[in-house]
Structure formats: C-alpha cells, structure tokens
N, CA, C and O of each residue as an XYZ file, in Angstrom:
512
protein
N     -73.408   -133.837    104.588
C     -73.606   -132.897    105.658
C     -72.357   -132.807    106.496
O     -71.635   -133.784    106.691
N     -72.120   -131.604    106.987
C     -70.945   -131.401    107.813
C     -71.339   -131.574    109.271
O     -72.433   -131.192    109.690
N     -70.448   -132.142    110.012
C     -70.707   -132.340    111.437
C     -70.315   -131.080    112.192
O     -69.261   -130.495    111.942
N     -71.166   -130.673    113.109
C     -70.884   -129.464    113.898
C     -70.440   -129.878    115.285
O     -71.027   -130.770    115.898
N     -69.422   -129.238    115.765
C     -68.981   -129.520    117.126
C     -69.118   -128.248    117.946
O     -68.854   -127.147    117.463
N     -69.523   -128.413    119.160
C     -69.714   -127.285    120.055
C     -68.639   -127.349    121.116
O     -68.436   -128.378    121.760
N     -67.969   -126.254    121.285
C     -66.917   -126.185    122.281
C     -67.336   -125.214    123.379
O     -67.894   -124.155    123.095
N     -67.075   -125.567    124.600
C     -67.432   -124.723    125.743
C     -66.218   -123.988    126.294
O     -66.253   -123.453    127.401
N     -65.143   -123.968    125.508
C     -63.937   -123.329    126.036
C     -64.083   -121.818    126.130
O     -63.435   -121.193    126.969
N     -64.923   -121.214    125.283
C     -65.118   -119.776    125.357
C     -65.977   -119.391    126.551
O     -65.865   -118.275    127.057
N     -66.828   -120.297    127.005
C     -67.742   -119.995    128.096
C     -67.120   -120.268    129.449
O     -67.303   -119.496    130.390
N     -66.378   -121.373    129.551
C     -65.872   -121.789    130.849
C     -64.429   -122.219    130.668
O     -64.139   -123.126    129.887
N     -63.540   -121.583    131.371
C     -62.128   -121.892    131.194
C     -61.604   -122.796    132.285
O     -60.413   -122.758    132.596
N     -62.435   -123.582    132.855
C     -61.970   -124.532    133.857
C     -62.335   -124.089    135.252
O     -63.187   -123.219    135.436
N     -61.697   -124.681    136.226
C     -62.024   -124.428    137.619
C     -61.083   -123.401    138.260
O     -60.918   -123.383    139.479
N     -60.472   -122.551    137.435
C     -59.539   -121.569    137.959
C     -60.216   -120.242    138.317
O     -59.547   -119.297    138.735
N     -61.515   -120.172    138.157
C     -62.228   -118.949    138.511
C     -62.234   -117.908    137.414
O     -62.523   -116.741    137.677
N     -61.920   -118.304    136.178
C     -61.895   -117.339    135.086
C     -63.110   -117.499    134.188
O     -63.089   -117.051    133.042
N     -64.146   -118.116    134.675
C     -65.344   -118.295    133.858
C     -66.205   -117.043    133.919
O     -66.166   -116.293    134.894
N     -66.993   -116.825    132.849
C     -67.875   -115.676    132.869
C     -69.148   -116.055    133.619
O     -69.360   -117.226    133.935
N     -69.988   -115.074    133.904
C     -71.204   -115.313    134.675
C     -72.104   -116.313    133.972
O     -72.333   -116.208    132.767
N     -72.600   -117.252    134.698
C     -73.530   -118.223    134.156
C     -72.876   -119.467    133.611
O     -73.576   -120.340    133.098
N     -71.571   -119.590    133.696
C     -70.912   -120.790    133.208
C     -71.187   -121.971    134.134
O     -71.478   -121.784    135.315
N     -71.094   -123.187    133.596
C     -71.370   -124.380    134.404
C     -70.381   -124.540    135.545
O     -70.744   -124.946    136.649
N     -69.128   -124.214    135.264
C     -68.108   -124.403    136.285
C     -68.351   -123.538    137.512
O     -68.120   -123.977    138.639
N     -68.815   -122.311    137.301
C     -69.020   -121.422    138.437
C     -70.282   -121.786    139.197
O     -70.346   -121.598    140.412
N     -71.300   -122.308    138.496
C     -72.533   -122.619    139.205
C     -72.417   -123.928    139.977
O     -73.072   -124.094    141.006
N     -71.596   -124.858    139.499
C     -71.465   -126.139    140.196
C     -70.448   -126.036    141.322
O     -70.711   -126.469    142.445
N     -69.292   -125.466    141.024
C     -68.253   -125.432    142.042
C     -68.451   -124.304    143.046
O     -67.910   -124.366    144.150
N     -69.210   -123.279    142.690
C     -69.487   -122.183    143.604
C     -68.334   -121.224    143.768
O     -68.229   -120.555    144.796
N     -67.459   -121.142    142.768
C     -66.301   -120.258    142.871
C     -66.706   -118.793    142.945
O     -66.115   -118.029    143.709
N     -67.715   -118.383    142.153
C     -68.116   -116.988    142.139
C     -68.897   -116.608    143.388
O     -69.046   -115.421    143.676
N     -69.392   -117.572    144.127
C     -70.196   -117.281    145.319
C     -69.362   -116.597    146.389
O     -69.827   -115.661    147.039
N     -68.132   -117.062    146.574
C     -67.317   -116.465    147.618
C     -66.692   -115.129    147.207
O     -66.173   -114.411    148.061
N     -66.732   -114.782    145.917
C     -66.195   -113.501    145.483
C     -67.235   -112.387    145.514
O     -66.889   -111.218    145.336
N     -68.489   -112.726    145.735
C     -69.527   -111.700    145.800
C     -69.389   -110.904    147.086
O     -69.199   -111.480    148.158
N     -69.483   -109.601    146.989
C     -69.396   -108.732    148.164
C     -70.765   -108.673    148.844
O     -71.795   -108.748    148.175
N     -70.775   -108.540    150.163
C     -72.066   -108.425    150.841
C     -72.743   -107.124    150.432
O     -72.068   -106.142    150.125
N     -74.066   -107.113    150.427
C     -74.765   -105.897    150.006
C     -74.460   -104.732    150.939
O     -74.446   -104.887    152.160
N     -74.215   -103.565    150.351
C     -73.902   -102.365    151.110
C     -75.200   -101.670    151.500
O     -76.153   -101.644    150.721
N     -75.238   -101.112    152.696
C     -76.392   -100.344    153.112
C     -76.089    -98.869    152.922
O     -75.024    -98.385    153.304
N     -77.031    -98.171    152.334
C     -76.860    -96.747    152.104
C     -77.241    -95.979    153.362
O     -78.237    -96.288    154.016
N     -76.436    -94.976    153.690
C     -76.749    -94.136    154.843
C     -77.690    -93.028    154.401
O     -77.476    -92.381    153.376
N     -78.717    -92.823    155.180
C     -79.685    -91.792    154.882
C     -79.649    -90.780    156.010
O     -79.839    -91.123    157.177
N     -79.404    -89.536    155.653
C     -79.366    -88.512    156.691
C     -80.781    -88.077    157.010
O     -81.692    -88.221    156.195
N     -80.947    -87.554    158.180
C     -82.266    -87.114    158.627
C     -82.586    -85.696    158.161
O     -83.729    -85.250    158.266
N     -81.589    -84.993    157.652
C     -81.815    -83.638    157.180
C     -82.573    -83.655    155.855
O     -82.346    -84.522    155.011
N     -83.461    -82.704    155.685
C     -84.163    -82.569    154.414
C     -83.207    -81.950    153.396
O     -82.494    -80.991    153.694
N     -83.207    -82.506    152.214
C     -82.339    -82.014    151.158
C     -83.099    -80.929    150.398
O     -84.197    -81.157    149.891
N     -82.498    -79.759    150.332
C     -83.135    -78.629    149.667
C     -82.670    -78.568    148.225
O     -81.479    -78.693    147.938
N     -83.608    -78.378    147.331
C     -83.262    -78.289    145.919
C     -82.484    -77.011    145.651
O     -82.811    -75.947    146.177
N     -81.469    -77.129    144.841
C     -80.653    -75.981    144.475
C     -81.352    -75.266    143.326
O     -81.692    -75.899    142.326
N     -81.571    -73.962    143.447
C     -82.267    -73.256    142.377
C     -81.420    -73.200    141.109
O     -80.205    -73.004    141.154
N     -82.079    -73.374    140.013
C     -81.400    -73.303    138.728
C     -81.249    -71.842    138.333
O     -82.157    -71.040    138.551
N     -80.124    -71.499    137.763
C     -79.853    -70.119    137.384
C     -80.134    -69.905    135.898
O     -79.291    -69.376    135.173
N     -81.292    -70.307    135.457
C     -81.666    -70.028    134.084
C     -83.077    -69.479    134.075
O     -83.827    -69.657    135.036
N     -83.434    -68.822    133.009
C     -84.732    -68.186    132.913
C     -85.759    -69.191    132.421
O     -85.618    -69.753    131.334
N     -86.791    -69.417    133.220
C     -87.829    -70.379    132.840
C     -88.753    -69.795    131.783
O     -89.495    -70.539    131.141
N     -88.728    -68.480    131.585
C     -89.589    -67.831    130.599
C     -88.899    -67.640    129.257
O     -89.428    -66.955    128.383
N     -87.747    -68.224    129.086
C     -86.980    -68.063    127.855
C     -87.795    -68.561    126.662
O     -88.160    -69.735    126.596
N     -88.074    -67.662    125.725
C     -88.774    -68.051    124.507
C     -90.276    -68.132    124.639
O     -90.943    -68.514    123.678
N     -90.844    -67.788    125.788
C     -92.287    -67.859    125.975
C     -92.869    -66.460    125.913
O     -92.289    -65.523    126.461
N     -93.980    -66.311    125.268
C     -94.664    -65.036    125.234
C     -94.497    -64.317    123.911
O     -93.604    -64.626    123.121
N     -95.372    -63.356    123.689
C     -95.408    -62.616    122.439
C     -94.164    -61.750    122.238
O     -93.648    -61.656    121.124
N     -93.687    -61.126    123.295
C     -92.560    -60.205    123.182
C     -91.211    -60.852    123.522
O     -90.187    -60.169    123.516
N     -91.196    -62.121    123.810
C     -89.959    -62.798    124.210
C     -88.860    -62.717    123.156
O     -87.713    -62.451    123.517
N     -89.150    -62.930    121.874
C     -88.061    -62.831    120.889
C     -87.417    -61.442    120.846
O     -86.201    -61.323    120.696
N     -88.230    -60.402    120.976
C     -87.696    -59.035    120.969
C     -86.814    -58.811    122.194
O     -85.749    -58.201    122.102
N     -87.271    -59.310    123.340
C     -86.517    -59.145    124.584
C     -85.180    -59.880    124.492
O     -84.149    -59.346    124.901
N     -85.195    -61.094    123.959
C     -83.967    -61.895    123.856
C     -82.972    -61.238    122.897
O     -81.779    -61.173    123.193
N     -83.452    -60.754    121.757
C     -82.565    -60.091    120.788
C     -81.976    -58.815    121.397
O     -80.787    -58.539    121.241
N     -82.810    -58.046    122.085
C     -82.331    -56.815    122.728
C     -81.270    -57.130    123.776
O     -80.261    -56.431    123.867
N     -81.495    -58.190    124.574
C     -80.514    -58.579    125.589
C     -79.197    -58.989    124.949
O     -78.127    -58.674    125.470
N     -79.269    -59.688    123.825
C     -78.039    -60.120    123.148
C     -77.287    -58.939    122.544
O     -76.057    -58.950    122.503
N     -78.007    -57.920    122.073
C     -77.353    -56.757    121.469
C     -76.743    -55.855    122.541
O     -75.587    -55.445    122.435
N     -77.528    -55.553    123.568
C     -77.112    -54.600    124.594
C     -76.115    -55.220    125.569
O     -75.227    -54.528    126.069
N     -76.251    -56.489    125.837
C     -75.423    -57.159    126.836
C     -76.251    -57.426    128.082
O     -77.154    -56.661    128.421
N     -75.933    -58.513    128.751
C     -76.740    -58.954    129.882
C     -76.743    -57.956    131.040
O     -77.792    -57.669    131.617
N     -75.566    -57.430    131.376
C     -75.458    -56.532    132.518
C     -76.247    -55.250    132.285
O     -77.044    -54.844    133.131
N     -76.028    -54.626    131.160
C     -76.731    -53.381    130.830
C     -78.233    -53.632    130.685
O     -79.047    -52.816    131.118
N     -78.592    -54.751    130.081
C     -80.004    -55.092    129.904
C     -80.705    -55.245    131.252
O     -81.822    -54.759    131.434
N     -80.052    -55.916    132.189
C     -80.656    -56.092    133.516
C     -80.792    -54.753    134.248
O     -81.748    -54.556    134.999
N     -79.848    -53.833    134.036
C     -79.973    -52.499    134.618
C     -81.187    -51.774    134.046
O     -81.967    -51.175    134.787
N     -81.340    -51.831    132.733
C     -82.492    -51.184    132.089
C     -83.809    -51.829    132.523
O     -84.800    -51.142    132.767
N     -83.801    -53.139    132.614
C     -85.005    -53.855    133.052
C     -85.368    -53.447    134.469
O     -86.542    -53.219    134.759
N     -84.393    -53.351    135.351
C     -84.646    -52.942    136.734
C     -85.244    -51.548    136.811
O     -86.164    -51.303    137.590
N     -84.713    -50.623    135.992
C     -85.252    -49.264    135.961
C     -86.693    -49.259    135.448
O     -87.544    -48.553    135.989
N     -86.963    -50.042    134.412
C     -88.319    -50.104    133.853
C     -89.304    -50.687    134.874
O     -90.428    -50.201    135.002
N     -88.887    -51.709    135.584
C     -89.763    -52.313    136.600
C     -90.009    -51.324    137.732
O     -91.131    -51.223    138.229
N     -88.978    -50.593    138.144
C     -89.134    -49.600    139.210
C     -90.091    -48.486    138.781
O     -90.949    -48.071    139.560
N     -89.944    -48.001    137.542
C     -90.852    -46.964    137.048
C     -92.293    -47.466    136.986
O     -93.229    -46.746    137.334
N     -92.457    -48.706    136.539
C     -93.806    -49.274    136.448
C     -94.423    -49.428    137.841
O     -95.616    -49.185    138.022
N     -93.621    -49.825    138.810
C     -94.121    -49.928    140.185
C     -94.518    -48.558    140.729
O     -95.498    -48.443    141.465
N     -93.754    -47.509    140.366
C     -94.111    -46.151    140.792
C     -95.434    -45.706    140.173
O     -96.251    -45.061    140.830
N     -95.636    -46.056    138.910
C     -96.897    -45.719    138.250
C     -98.053    -46.415    138.951
O     -99.098    -45.806    139.181
N     -97.874    -47.686    139.292
C     -98.919    -48.429    139.995
C     -99.177    -47.795    141.362
O    -100.330    -47.664    141.774
N     -98.122    -47.401    142.064
C     -98.268    -46.768    143.382
C     -99.034    -45.453    143.276
O     -99.921    -45.185    144.087
N     -98.697    -44.630    142.280
C     -99.411    -43.361    142.084
C    -100.875    -43.604    141.736
O    -101.756    -42.876    142.194
N    -101.129    -44.620    140.930
C    -102.511    -44.958    140.578
C    -103.283    -45.371    141.824
O    -104.427    -44.956    142.012
N    -102.666    -46.182    142.672
C    -103.331    -46.626    143.900
C    -103.607    -45.450    144.839
O    -104.641    -45.419    145.507
N    -102.694    -44.495    144.892
C    -102.915    -43.293    145.716
C    -104.094    -42.488    145.180
O    -104.905    -41.974    145.950
N    -104.182    -42.382    143.856
C    -105.241    -41.559    143.261
C    -106.624    -42.177    143.447
O    -107.611    -41.447    143.549
N    -106.716    -43.494    143.494
C    -108.030    -44.120    143.681
C    -108.283    -44.484    145.136
O    -109.386    -44.915    145.472
N    -107.306    -44.324    145.995
C    -107.475    -44.610    147.414
C    -107.334    -46.079    147.782
O    -107.940    -46.527    148.756
N    -106.551    -46.834    147.027
C    -106.336    -48.259    147.325
C    -105.290    -48.386    148.425
O    -104.357    -47.587    148.499
N    -105.449    -49.390    149.274
C    -104.488    -49.594    150.369
C    -103.261    -50.365    149.867
O    -103.182    -50.736    148.696
N    -102.309    -50.599    150.775
C    -101.029    -51.236    150.411
C    -101.229    -52.675    149.938
O    -100.506    -53.151    149.062
N    -102.205    -53.363    150.518
C    -102.443    -54.757    150.121
C    -102.949    -54.821    148.673
O    -102.531    -55.687    147.905
N    -103.838    -53.915    148.312
C    -104.346    -53.891    146.945
C    -103.233    -53.474    145.973
O    -103.141    -53.996    144.862
N    -102.401    -52.539    146.401
C    -101.259    -52.113    145.589
C    -100.320    -53.280    145.309
O     -99.874    -53.475    144.178
N    -100.027    -54.048    146.347
C     -99.143    -55.210    146.185
C     -99.765    -56.236    145.249
O     -99.059    -56.867    144.461
N    -101.081    -56.406    145.330
C    -101.775    -57.322    144.423
C    -101.672    -56.871    142.976
O    -101.498    -57.692    142.076
N    -101.780    -55.553    142.749
C    -101.631    -55.030    141.386
C    -100.215    -55.224    140.855
O    -100.031    -55.526    139.676
N     -99.221    -55.054    141.713
C     -97.827    -55.266    141.286
C     -97.594    -56.734    140.934
O     -96.912    -57.039    139.956
N     -98.156    -57.639    141.726
C     -98.031    -59.079    141.408
C     -98.735    -59.406    140.092
O     -98.231    -60.186    139.284
N     -99.907    -58.800    139.888
C    -100.634    -59.016    138.635
C     -99.817    -58.510    137.444
O     -99.774    -59.159    136.400
N     -99.177    -57.363    137.600
C     -98.334    -56.824    136.527
C     -97.179    -57.771    136.218
O     -96.817    -57.955    135.056
N     -96.601    -58.370    137.258
C     -95.503    -59.315    137.041
C     -95.988    -60.551    136.291
O     -95.317    -61.025    135.374
N     -97.155    -61.077    136.681
C     -97.705    -62.249    135.986
C     -97.993    -61.937    134.523
O     -97.698    -62.741    133.639
N     -98.570    -60.767    134.274
C     -98.851    -60.380    132.893
C     -97.561    -60.196    132.094
O     -97.502    -60.568    130.922
N     -96.533    -59.629    132.717
C     -95.235    -59.475    132.060
C     -94.615    -60.815    131.715
O     -94.004    -60.958    130.656
N     -94.762    -61.794    132.588
C     -94.254    -63.146    132.298
C     -94.992    -63.759    131.127
O     -94.377    -64.339    130.232
N     -96.333    -63.630    131.130
C     -97.127    -64.221    130.036
C     -96.825    -63.573    128.699
O     -96.791    -64.249    127.671
N     -96.605    -62.272    128.707
C     -96.334    -61.569    127.454
C     -94.898    -61.736    126.982
O     -94.604    -61.470    125.816
N     -94.007    -62.164    127.848
C     -92.627    -62.414    127.448
C     -91.678    -61.288    127.794
O     -90.541    -61.289    127.323
N     -92.104    -60.319    128.605
C     -91.212    -59.228    128.977
C     -90.119    -59.687    129.950
O     -89.090    -59.024    130.075
N     -90.328    -60.792    130.623
C     -89.335    -61.282    131.593
C     -88.510    -62.437    131.026
O     -87.901    -63.200    131.775
N     -88.496    -62.559    129.682
C     -87.739    -63.640    129.046
C     -86.257    -63.386    129.154
O     -85.457    -64.190    128.675
C-alpha cells in the first residue's frame, strides 16, 4: 500500500493573510476579521417609484387575426401600417357614433360601445 500525505499548503499559505476563506490560519489568527468592511446601509427614498411603460405590443401573436395583422405590418411598414390602423379605428368609431345617434343612446353608452369594440379587437388580434 502506498502512503498518502496531505498537505495544507494549497489551503493556507501561512500567517501573511493570503489564505482563502475558511483556512485554519485565518480563523485562528483573525487576519480576515479586520479586512471585512462594515455593512453598508442602503438609502431608501420616500418617493414612489413609477414603473416605466414597456414599448412593445402585449397582444403580439394573440388572437385569430394576429398573424395576418403582423404579416401586413411587416409588408407595409410600421409607420404606414399605424396610419392605416388609425384611419380604420376612426372610421369604426364614427360608425359606432352614428349607430348610437340612430338608436338614441347617450354619450356614456357610446363610450361603452367603443371600449367594447376595443376589447373585442384585442381578443381577435386586430391590435397585434
């Protein structure tokens, strides 16, 4: 059988302060104790931090018509697509307004119908 010898030179290099954490020399002599920095206190401001809105579409890829909308936007270009989308939304709002006038609905009911149209457009993927 071969005799095995264990050397501690890799763990502790003496009392010169070059030992790694947990070495016998540092725990007995206390060399690392005086090199520890006192704990820092974090400053907390009293102002509420407001979340920065993300500039991406949360409806991307959701809904039945989302793939068509995304492909159309990529072909036409973002700027032109947003112009067309704005015109389509404005026309749809005018149709809703005319419908509300014809049935005698007030402004609050009209606004509710416009919000409902927006929710349905999101679900179907028109706002992707």
